[in-house]
KOLPABA-226994 format. One record per residue (C-alpha): residue in three letters; chain; x, y, z. Coordinates in nm, 2 decimals. Layout:
BEGIN
<timar><rest>ALA</rest><kette>A</kette><u>X</u><v>Y</v><w>Z</w></timar>
...
# end
This chain:
BEGIN
<timar><rest>MET</rest><kette>A</kette><u>1.75</u><v>-0.26</v><w>-3.29</w></timar>
<timar><rest>PRO</rest><kette>A</kette><u>2.04</u><v>-0.49</v><w>-3.15</w></timar>
<timar><rest>GLU</rest><kette>A</kette><u>1.90</u><v>-0.82</v><w>-3.03</w></timar>
<timar><rest>ASP</rest><kette>A</kette><u>2.07</u><v>-0.79</v><w>-2.69</w></timar>
<timar><rest>SER</rest><kette>A</kette><u>1.92</u><v>-0.43</v><w>-2.62</w></timar>
<timar><rest>ILE</rest><kette>A</kette><u>1.59</u><v>-0.56</v><w>-2.52</w></timar>
<timar><rest>ARG</rest><kette>A</kette><u>1.54</u><v>-0.53</v><w>-2.14</w></timar>
<timar><rest>ALA</rest><kette>A</kette><u>1.15</u><v>-0.57</v><w>-2.11</w></timar>
<timar><rest>VAL</rest><kette>A</kette><u>0.86</u><v>-0.71</v><w>-2.29</w></timar>
<timar><rest>ILE</rest><kette>A</kette><u>0.49</u><v>-0.55</v><w>-2.26</w></timar>
<timar><rest>PHE</rest><kette>A</kette><u>0.20</u><v>-0.78</v><w>-2.33</w></timar>
<timar><rest>ASP</rest><kette>A</kette><u>-0.15</u><v>-0.70</v><w>-2.40</w></timar>
<timar><rest>ILE</rest><kette>A</kette><u>-0.40</u><v>-0.95</v><w>-2.25</w></timar>
<timar><rest>GLY</rest><kette>A</kette><u>-0.72</u><v>-1.00</v><w>-2.45</w></timar>
<timar><rest>GLN</rest><kette>A</kette><u>-0.69</u><v>-1.20</v><w>-2.76</w></timar>
<timar><rest>VAL</rest><kette>A</kette><u>-0.31</u><v>-1.22</v><w>-2.71</w></timar>
<timar><rest>ILE</rest><kette>A</kette><u>-0.28</u><v>-1.42</v><w>-2.37</w></timar>
<timar><rest>VAL</rest><kette>A</kette><u>-0.63</u><v>-1.47</v><w>-2.28</w></timar>
<timar><rest>ARG</rest><kette>A</kette><u>-0.89</u><v>-1.57</v><w>-2.54</w></timar>
<timar><rest>VAL</rest><kette>A</kette><u>-1.19</u><v>-1.35</v><w>-2.51</w></timar>
<timar><rest>ASP</rest><kette>A</kette><u>-1.54</u><v>-1.46</v><w>-2.60</w></timar>
<timar><rest>VAL</rest><kette>A</kette><u>-1.76</u><v>-1.14</v><w>-2.53</w></timar>
<timar><rest>PRO</rest><kette>A</kette><u>-2.09</u><v>-1.29</v><w>-2.71</w></timar>
<timar><rest>ARG</rest><kette>A</kette><u>-2.09</u><v>-1.56</v><w>-2.46</w></timar>
<timar><rest>ALA</rest><kette>A</kette><u>-2.14</u><v>-1.30</v><w>-2.17</w></timar>
<timar><rest>ALA</rest><kette>A</kette><u>-2.37</u><v>-1.08</v><w>-2.39</w></timar>
<timar><rest>GLU</rest><kette>A</kette><u>-2.61</u><v>-1.37</v><w>-2.46</w></timar>
<timar><rest>ALA</rest><kette>A</kette><u>-2.65</u><v>-1.43</v><w>-2.10</w></timar>
<timar><rest>LEU</rest><kette>A</kette><u>-2.71</u><v>-1.06</v><w>-2.01</w></timar>
<timar><rest>GLY</rest><kette>A</kette><u>-2.98</u><v>-1.02</v><w>-2.28</w></timar>
<timar><rest>ARG</rest><kette>A</kette><u>-3.16</u><v>-1.36</v><w>-2.24</w></timar>
<timar><rest>PRO</rest><kette>A</kette><u>-3.41</u><v>-1.25</v><w>-1.95</w></timar>
<timar><rest>ALA</rest><kette>A</kette><u>-3.54</u><v>-0.96</v><w>-2.19</w></timar>
<timar><rest>GLY</rest><kette>A</kette><u>-3.52</u><v>-1.16</v><w>-2.50</w></timar>
<timar><rest>LEU</rest><kette>A</kette><u>-3.24</u><v>-0.95</v><w>-2.64</w></timar>
<timar><rest>THR</rest><kette>A</kette><u>-2.98</u><v>-1.10</v><w>-2.88</w></timar>
<timar><rest>ALA</rest><kette>A</kette><u>-2.61</u><v>-1.11</v><w>-2.80</w></timar>
<timar><rest>ARG</rest><kette>A</kette><u>-2.56</u><v>-0.87</v><w>-3.11</w></timar>
<timar><rest>HIS</rest><kette>A</kette><u>-2.81</u><v>-0.63</v><w>-2.95</w></timar>
<timar><rest>VAL</rest><kette>A</kette><u>-2.62</u><v>-0.63</v><w>-2.61</w></timar>
<timar><rest>LEU</rest><kette>A</kette><u>-2.28</u><v>-0.61</v><w>-2.77</w></timar>
<timar><rest>ASP</rest><kette>A</kette><u>-2.37</u><v>-0.31</v><w>-2.98</w></timar>
<timar><rest>ALA</rest><kette>A</kette><u>-2.53</u><v>-0.14</v><w>-2.70</w></timar>
<timar><rest>VAL</rest><kette>A</kette><u>-2.24</u><v>-0.18</v><w>-2.45</w></timar>
<timar><rest>GLU</rest><kette>A</kette><u>-1.97</u><v>-0.09</v><w>-2.71</w></timar>
<timar><rest>ARG</rest><kette>A</kette><u>-2.16</u><v>0.24</v><w>-2.77</w></timar>
<timar><rest>ASP</rest><kette>A</kette><u>-2.22</u><v>0.31</v><w>-2.42</w></timar>
<timar><rest>ALA</rest><kette>A</kette><u>-2.02</u><v>0.61</v><w>-2.29</w></timar>
<timar><rest>ARG</rest><kette>A</kette><u>-2.03</u><v>0.45</v><w>-1.94</w></timar>
<timar><rest>LEU</rest><kette>A</kette><u>-1.81</u><v>0.15</v><w>-2.06</w></timar>
<timar><rest>ARG</rest><kette>A</kette><u>-1.48</u><v>0.38</v><w>-2.07</w></timar>
<timar><rest>ASP</rest><kette>A</kette><u>-1.57</u><v>0.51</v><w>-1.73</w></timar>
<timar><rest>PHE</rest><kette>A</kette><u>-1.58</u><v>0.15</v><w>-1.61</w></timar>
<timar><rest>GLN</rest><kette>A</kette><u>-1.26</u><v>0.06</v><w>-1.78</w></timar>
<timar><rest>GLU</rest><kette>A</kette><u>-1.09</u><v>0.38</v><w>-1.67</w></timar>
<timar><rest>GLY</rest><kette>A</kette><u>-1.20</u><v>0.32</v><w>-1.29</w></timar>
<timar><rest>ARG</rest><kette>A</kette><u>-1.44</u><v>0.60</v><w>-1.26</w></timar>
<timar><rest>LEU</rest><kette>A</kette><u>-1.73</u><v>0.36</v><w>-1.22</w></timar>
<timar><rest>THR</rest><kette>A</kette><u>-1.74</u><v>0.08</v><w>-0.97</w></timar>
<timar><rest>PRO</rest><kette>A</kette><u>-1.85</u><v>-0.27</v><w>-1.04</w></timar>
<timar><rest>ARG</rest><kette>A</kette><u>-2.17</u><v>-0.22</v><w>-0.84</w></timar>
<timar><rest>GLU</rest><kette>A</kette><u>-2.25</u><v>0.10</v><w>-1.05</w></timar>
<timar><rest>TRP</rest><kette>A</kette><u>-2.18</u><v>-0.08</v><w>-1.37</w></timar>
<timar><rest>HIS</rest><kette>A</kette><u>-2.39</u><v>-0.36</v><w>-1.27</w></timar>
<timar><rest>ALA</rest><kette>A</kette><u>-2.68</u><v>-0.14</v><w>-1.18</w></timar>
<timar><rest>HIS</rest><kette>A</kette><u>-2.64</u><v>0.07</v><w>-1.50</w></timar>
<timar><rest>LEU</rest><kette>A</kette><u>-2.67</u><v>-0.25</v><w>-1.72</w></timar>
<timar><rest>ALA</rest><kette>A</kette><u>-2.94</u><v>-0.40</v><w>-1.51</w></timar>
<timar><rest>GLN</rest><kette>A</kette><u>-3.16</u><v>-0.11</v><w>-1.58</w></timar>
<timar><rest>ARG</rest><kette>A</kette><u>-3.06</u><v>-0.08</v><w>-1.94</w></timar>
<timar><rest>PHE</rest><kette>A</kette><u>-3.11</u><v>-0.45</v><w>-2.03</w></timar>
<timar><rest>GLY</rest><kette>A</kette><u>-3.37</u><v>-0.54</v><w>-1.77</w></timar>
<timar><rest>PHE</rest><kette>A</kette><u>-3.19</u><v>-0.85</v><w>-1.63</w></timar>
<timar><rest>PRO</rest><kette>A</kette><u>-3.26</u><v>-0.97</v><w>-1.27</w></timar>
<timar><rest>TYR</rest><kette>A</kette><u>-2.90</u><v>-1.09</v><w>-1.18</w></timar>
<timar><rest>THR</rest><kette>A</kette><u>-2.75</u><v>-1.00</v><w>-0.84</w></timar>
<timar><rest>LEU</rest><kette>A</kette><u>-2.41</u><v>-0.84</v><w>-0.85</w></timar>
<timar><rest>GLU</rest><kette>A</kette><u>-2.23</u><v>-1.18</v><w>-0.79</w></timar>
<timar><rest>GLU</rest><kette>A</kette><u>-2.43</u><v>-1.33</v><w>-1.07</w></timar>
<timar><rest>PHE</rest><kette>A</kette><u>-2.35</u><v>-1.05</v><w>-1.29</w></timar>
<timar><rest>ARG</rest><kette>A</kette><u>-1.98</u><v>-1.10</v><w>-1.19</w></timar>
<timar><rest>THR</rest><kette>A</kette><u>-1.98</u><v>-1.46</v><w>-1.31</w></timar>
<timar><rest>ILE</rest><kette>A</kette><u>-2.15</u><v>-1.38</v><w>-1.62</w></timar>
<timar><rest>TRP</rest><kette>A</kette><u>-1.94</u><v>-1.08</v><w>-1.72</w></timar>
<timar><rest>ASN</rest><kette>A</kette><u>-1.62</u><v>-1.28</v><w>-1.63</w></timar>
<timar><rest>SER</rest><kette>A</kette><u>-1.74</u><v>-1.57</v><w>-1.86</w></timar>
<timar><rest>ALA</rest><kette>A</kette><u>-1.61</u><v>-1.38</v><w>-2.14</w></timar>
<timar><rest>LEU</rest><kette>A</kette><u>-1.25</u><v>-1.47</v><w>-2.05</w></timar>
<timar><rest>ASP</rest><kette>A</kette><u>-1.19</u><v>-1.82</v><w>-2.16</w></timar>
<timar><rest>PRO</rest><kette>A</kette><u>-1.02</u><v>-2.03</v><w>-1.89</w></timar>
<timar><rest>THR</rest><kette>A</kette><u>-0.76</u><v>-2.18</v><w>-2.15</w></timar>
<timar><rest>PRO</rest><kette>A</kette><u>-0.50</u><v>-1.91</v><w>-2.22</w></timar>
<timar><rest>LEU</rest><kette>A</kette><u>-0.37</u><v>-1.87</v><w>-2.59</w></timar>
<timar><rest>LEU</rest><kette>A</kette><u>-0.01</u><v>-1.86</v><w>-2.46</w></timar>
<timar><rest>GLU</rest><kette>A</kette><u>0.12</u><v>-2.12</v><w>-2.21</w></timar>
<timar><rest>GLU</rest><kette>A</kette><u>0.26</u><v>-2.01</v><w>-1.87</w></timar>
<timar><rest>SER</rest><kette>A</kette><u>0.59</u><v>-2.15</v><w>-1.94</w></timar>
<timar><rest>LEU</rest><kette>A</kette><u>0.65</u><v>-1.89</v><w>-2.21</w></timar>
<timar><rest>PHE</rest><kette>A</kette><u>0.64</u><v>-1.62</v><w>-1.96</w></timar>
<timar><rest>ALA</rest><kette>A</kette><u>0.85</u><v>-1.81</v><w>-1.70</w></timar>
<timar><rest>ASP</rest><kette>A</kette><u>1.11</u><v>-1.85</v><w>-1.95</w></timar>
<timar><rest>LEU</rest><kette>A</kette><u>1.10</u><v>-1.47</v><w>-2.07</w></timar>
<timar><rest>GLY</rest><kette>A</kette><u>1.06</u><v>-1.36</v><w>-1.71</w></timar>
<timar><rest>ARG</rest><kette>A</kette><u>1.40</u><v>-1.51</v><w>-1.62</w></timar>
<timar><rest>ARG</rest><kette>A</kette><u>1.57</u><v>-1.27</v><w>-1.86</w></timar>
<timar><rest>PHE</rest><kette>A</kette><u>1.34</u><v>-0.97</v><w>-1.93</w></timar>
<timar><rest>ARG</rest><kette>A</kette><u>1.11</u><v>-0.75</v><w>-1.71</w></timar>
<timar><rest>LEU</rest><kette>A</kette><u>0.76</u><v>-0.84</v><w>-1.81</w></timar>
<timar><rest>VAL</rest><kette>A</kette><u>0.46</u><v>-0.59</v><w>-1.81</w></timar>
<timar><rest>LEU</rest><kette>A</kette><u>0.10</u><v>-0.63</v><w>-1.87</w></timar>
<timar><rest>LEU</rest><kette>A</kette><u>-0.08</u><v>-0.35</v><w>-2.05</w></timar>
<timar><rest>SER</rest><kette>A</kette><u>-0.45</u><v>-0.38</v><w>-2.09</w></timar>
<timar><rest>ASN</rest><kette>A</kette><u>-0.77</u><v>-0.18</v><w>-2.14</w></timar>
<timar><rest>THR</rest><kette>A</kette><u>-0.97</u><v>-0.37</v><w>-1.88</w></timar>
<timar><rest>ASP</rest><kette>A</kette><u>-1.21</u><v>-0.33</v><w>-1.58</w></timar>
<timar><rest>PRO</rest><kette>A</kette><u>-1.20</u><v>-0.41</v><w>-1.21</w></timar>
<timar><rest>LEU</rest><kette>A</kette><u>-1.41</u><v>-0.73</v><w>-1.24</w></timar>
<timar><rest>HIS</rest><kette>A</kette><u>-1.18</u><v>-0.88</v><w>-1.51</w></timar>
<timar><rest>VAL</rest><kette>A</kette><u>-0.87</u><v>-0.77</v><w>-1.32</w></timar>
<timar><rest>THR</rest><kette>A</kette><u>-0.98</u><v>-0.95</v><w>-1.01</w></timar>
<timar><rest>HIS</rest><kette>A</kette><u>-1.08</u><v>-1.26</v><w>-1.21</w></timar>
<timar><rest>MET</rest><kette>A</kette><u>-0.76</u><v>-1.27</v><w>-1.40</w></timar>
<timar><rest>GLU</rest><kette>A</kette><u>-0.53</u><v>-1.21</v><w>-1.08</w></timar>
<timar><rest>GLU</rest><kette>A</kette><u>-0.72</u><v>-1.49</v><w>-0.90</w></timar>
<timar><rest>SER</rest><kette>A</kette><u>-0.76</u><v>-1.74</v><w>-1.19</w></timar>
<timar><rest>PHE</rest><kette>A</kette><u>-0.46</u><v>-1.72</v><w>-1.44</w></timar>
<timar><rest>GLY</rest><kette>A</kette><u>-0.11</u><v>-1.85</v><w>-1.33</w></timar>
<timar><rest>PHE</rest><kette>A</kette><u>0.07</u><v>-1.64</v><w>-1.59</w></timar>
<timar><rest>VAL</rest><kette>A</kette><u>-0.01</u><v>-1.32</v><w>-1.41</w></timar>
<timar><rest>LYS</rest><kette>A</kette><u>0.25</u><v>-1.40</v><w>-1.14</w></timar>
<timar><rest>HIS</rest><kette>A</kette><u>0.53</u><v>-1.37</v><w>-1.41</w></timar>
<timar><rest>PHE</rest><kette>A</kette><u>0.47</u><v>-1.00</v><w>-1.46</w></timar>
<timar><rest>PRO</rest><kette>A</kette><u>0.60</u><v>-0.77</v><w>-1.18</w></timar>
<timar><rest>ALA</rest><kette>A</kette><u>0.44</u><v>-0.48</v><w>-1.33</w></timar>
<timar><rest>ARG</rest><kette>A</kette><u>0.07</u><v>-0.46</v><w>-1.45</w></timar>
<timar><rest>VAL</rest><kette>A</kette><u>-0.08</u><v>-0.16</v><w>-1.61</w></timar>
<timar><rest>TYR</rest><kette>A</kette><u>-0.45</u><v>-0.20</v><w>-1.62</w></timar>
<timar><rest>SER</rest><kette>A</kette><u>-0.66</u><v>0.09</v><w>-1.76</w></timar>
<timar><rest>CYS</rest><kette>A</kette><u>-0.91</u><v>0.09</v><w>-1.46</w></timar>
<timar><rest>SER</rest><kette>A</kette><u>-0.60</u><v>0.13</v><w>-1.22</w></timar>
<timar><rest>VAL</rest><kette>A</kette><u>-0.43</u><v>0.42</v><w>-1.41</w></timar>
<timar><rest>GLY</rest><kette>A</kette><u>-0.73</u><v>0.61</v><w>-1.54</w></timar>
<timar><rest>VAL</rest><kette>A</kette><u>-0.64</u><v>0.59</v><w>-1.91</w></timar>
<timar><rest>SER</rest><kette>A</kette><u>-0.68</u><v>0.36</v><w>-2.19</w></timar>
<timar><rest>LYS</rest><kette>A</kette><u>-0.49</u><v>0.27</v><w>-2.51</w></timar>
<timar><rest>PRO</rest><kette>A</kette><u>-0.42</u><v>0.43</v><w>-2.74</w></timar>
<timar><rest>HIS</rest><kette>A</kette><u>-0.35</u><v>0.74</v><w>-2.53</w></timar>
<timar><rest>ALA</rest><kette>A</kette><u>0.02</u><v>0.81</v><w>-2.50</w></timar>
<timar><rest>GLU</rest><kette>A</kette><u>-0.01</u><v>0.84</v><w>-2.12</w></timar>
<timar><rest>ILE</rest><kette>A</kette><u>-0.09</u><v>0.47</v><w>-2.07</w></timar>
<timar><rest>TYR</rest><kette>A</kette><u>0.23</u><v>0.38</v><w>-2.27</w></timar>
<timar><rest>ARG</rest><kette>A</kette><u>0.43</u><v>0.61</v><w>-2.05</w></timar>
<timar><rest>LYS</rest><kette>A</kette><u>0.31</u><v>0.42</v><w>-1.76</w></timar>
<timar><rest>ALA</rest><kette>A</kette><u>0.39</u><v>0.09</v><w>-1.90</w></timar>
<timar><rest>LEU</rest><kette>A</kette><u>0.75</u><v>0.22</v><w>-1.98</w></timar>
<timar><rest>ALA</rest><kette>A</kette><u>0.78</u><v>0.33</v><w>-1.62</w></timar>
<timar><rest>GLY</rest><kette>A</kette><u>0.67</u><v>-0.02</v><w>-1.51</w></timar>
<timar><rest>ALA</rest><kette>A</kette><u>0.92</u><v>-0.16</v><w>-1.75</w></timar>
<timar><rest>GLY</rest><kette>A</kette><u>1.21</u><v>0.03</v><w>-1.60</w></timar>
<timar><rest>ALA</rest><kette>A</kette><u>1.37</u><v>0.08</v><w>-1.94</w></timar>
<timar><rest>SER</rest><kette>A</kette><u>1.38</u><v>0.33</v><w>-2.23</w></timar>
<timar><rest>ALA</rest><kette>A</kette><u>1.14</u><v>0.28</v><w>-2.51</w></timar>
<timar><rest>ALA</rest><kette>A</kette><u>1.42</u><v>0.16</v><w>-2.74</w></timar>
<timar><rest>ASN</rest><kette>A</kette><u>1.49</u><v>-0.13</v><w>-2.51</w></timar>
<timar><rest>VAL</rest><kette>A</kette><u>1.12</u><v>-0.26</v><w>-2.47</w></timar>
<timar><rest>LEU</rest><kette>A</kette><u>0.93</u><v>-0.50</v><w>-2.71</w></timar>
<timar><rest>TYR</rest><kette>A</kette><u>0.55</u><v>-0.46</v><w>-2.72</w></timar>
<timar><rest>VAL</rest><kette>A</kette><u>0.31</u><v>-0.72</v><w>-2.82</w></timar>
<timar><rest>ASP</rest><kette>A</kette><u>-0.06</u><v>-0.65</v><w>-2.90</w></timar>
<timar><rest>ASP</rest><kette>A</kette><u>-0.33</u><v>-0.77</v><w>-3.15</w></timar>
<timar><rest>VAL</rest><kette>A</kette><u>-0.48</u><v>-0.43</v><w>-3.22</w></timar>
<timar><rest>LEU</rest><kette>A</kette><u>-0.33</u><v>-0.25</v><w>-3.50</w></timar>
<timar><rest>GLU</rest><kette>A</kette><u>-0.42</u><v>0.09</v><w>-3.37</w></timar>
<timar><rest>TYR</rest><kette>A</kette><u>-0.25</u><v>0.01</v><w>-3.03</w></timar>
<timar><rest>VAL</rest><kette>A</kette><u>0.05</u><v>-0.13</v><w>-3.20</w></timar>
<timar><rest>GLU</rest><kette>A</kette><u>0.10</u><v>0.21</v><w>-3.40</w></timar>
<timar><rest>ALA</rest><kette>A</kette><u>0.04</u><v>0.39</v><w>-3.09</w></timar>
<timar><rest>GLY</rest><kette>A</kette><u>0.33</u><v>0.19</v><w>-2.92</w></timar>
<timar><rest>ARG</rest><kette>A</kette><u>0.56</u><v>0.27</v><w>-3.20</w></timar>
<timar><rest>ALA</rest><kette>A</kette><u>0.47</u><v>0.64</v><w>-3.19</w></timar>
<timar><rest>ALA</rest><kette>A</kette><u>0.58</u><v>0.61</v><w>-2.82</w></timar>
<timar><rest>GLY</rest><kette>A</kette><u>0.91</u><v>0.46</v><w>-2.94</w></timar>
<timar><rest>LEU</rest><kette>A</kette><u>0.85</u><v>0.10</v><w>-2.86</w></timar>
<timar><rest>GLU</rest><kette>A</kette><u>0.96</u><v>-0.19</v><w>-3.08</w></timar>
<timar><rest>ALA</rest><kette>A</kette><u>0.61</u><v>-0.32</v><w>-3.15</w></timar>
<timar><rest>VAL</rest><kette>A</kette><u>0.47</u><v>-0.65</v><w>-3.29</w></timar>
<timar><rest>ARG</rest><kette>A</kette><u>0.13</u><v>-0.73</v><w>-3.39</w></timar>
<timar><rest>PHE</rest><kette>A</kette><u>0.00</u><v>-1.06</v><w>-3.26</w></timar>
<timar><rest>THR</rest><kette>A</kette><u>-0.18</u><v>-1.28</v><w>-3.48</w></timar>
<timar><rest>ASP</rest><kette>A</kette><u>-0.13</u><v>-1.63</v><w>-3.33</w></timar>
<timar><rest>ARG</rest><kette>A</kette><u>0.09</u><v>-1.82</v><w>-3.12</w></timar>
<timar><rest>GLU</rest><kette>A</kette><u>0.33</u><v>-1.95</v><w>-3.39</w></timar>
<timar><rest>GLN</rest><kette>A</kette><u>0.38</u><v>-1.61</v><w>-3.53</w></timar>
<timar><rest>LEU</rest><kette>A</kette><u>0.46</u><v>-1.47</v><w>-3.19</w></timar>
<timar><rest>LEU</rest><kette>A</kette><u>0.71</u><v>-1.75</v><w>-3.13</w></timar>
<timar><rest>SER</rest><kette>A</kette><u>0.86</u><v>-1.69</v><w>-3.46</w></timar>
<timar><rest>GLU</rest><kette>A</kette><u>0.91</u><v>-1.31</v><w>-3.39</w></timar>
<timar><rest>LEU</rest><kette>A</kette><u>1.05</u><v>-1.37</v><w>-3.05</w></timar>
<timar><rest>ARG</rest><kette>A</kette><u>1.30</u><v>-1.62</v><w>-3.18</w></timar>
<timar><rest>ARG</rest><kette>A</kette><u>1.39</u><v>-1.38</v><w>-3.47</w></timar>
<timar><rest>ARG</rest><kette>A</kette><u>1.49</u><v>-1.12</v><w>-3.21</w></timar>
<timar><rest>GLY</rest><kette>A</kette><u>1.69</u><v>-1.37</v><w>-3.01</w></timar>
<timar><rest>LEU</rest><kette>A</kette><u>1.46</u><v>-1.35</v><w>-2.71</w></timar>
<timar><rest>LEU</rest><kette>A</kette><u>1.38</u><v>-1.73</v><w>-2.72</w></timar>
<timar><rest>GLY</rest><kette>A</kette><u>1.61</u><v>-2.02</v><w>-2.76</w></timar>
# end
């Protein structure tokens, strides 16, 4: 791919831009009933309603009520919101200046499997979001990675053909799905690796 053909860059959020510490939230949710973080994590990951929450078919109030019944915690919705969002570390993995730089030359798109509580928290708390004119959240579009439809929506947000879009994600399955959609995809491992990849493609000075 010619270096000057890139028109847009799509970024995943969790473990790429924002460090995620799910056990921290899980420990707090399980504490009132004496459940371990591991127990809560395993239960949530296997819960069929998690996808409903992440694809917008379940409201935050319904998700809170569902988990309160399942794990026996007494938290109000607002207390639950704070605990749920504590999984998102306030110090990003990538600095905002990187997106300010890239955003001057490329259209930036966020592409994330996420839920309404996390979306509201990120939009209110993280400065990097403002550099992304297009934001494709699974809970807003009703479909999750690695489904092909969410990549089509991300490409629509990018306003460019797949051959002119770079996609960055930390999950191999999602990177491969992006490649299947025609994107130039990079698997994120750490900040320095990403910066090296961007420089190699001529996207950073």
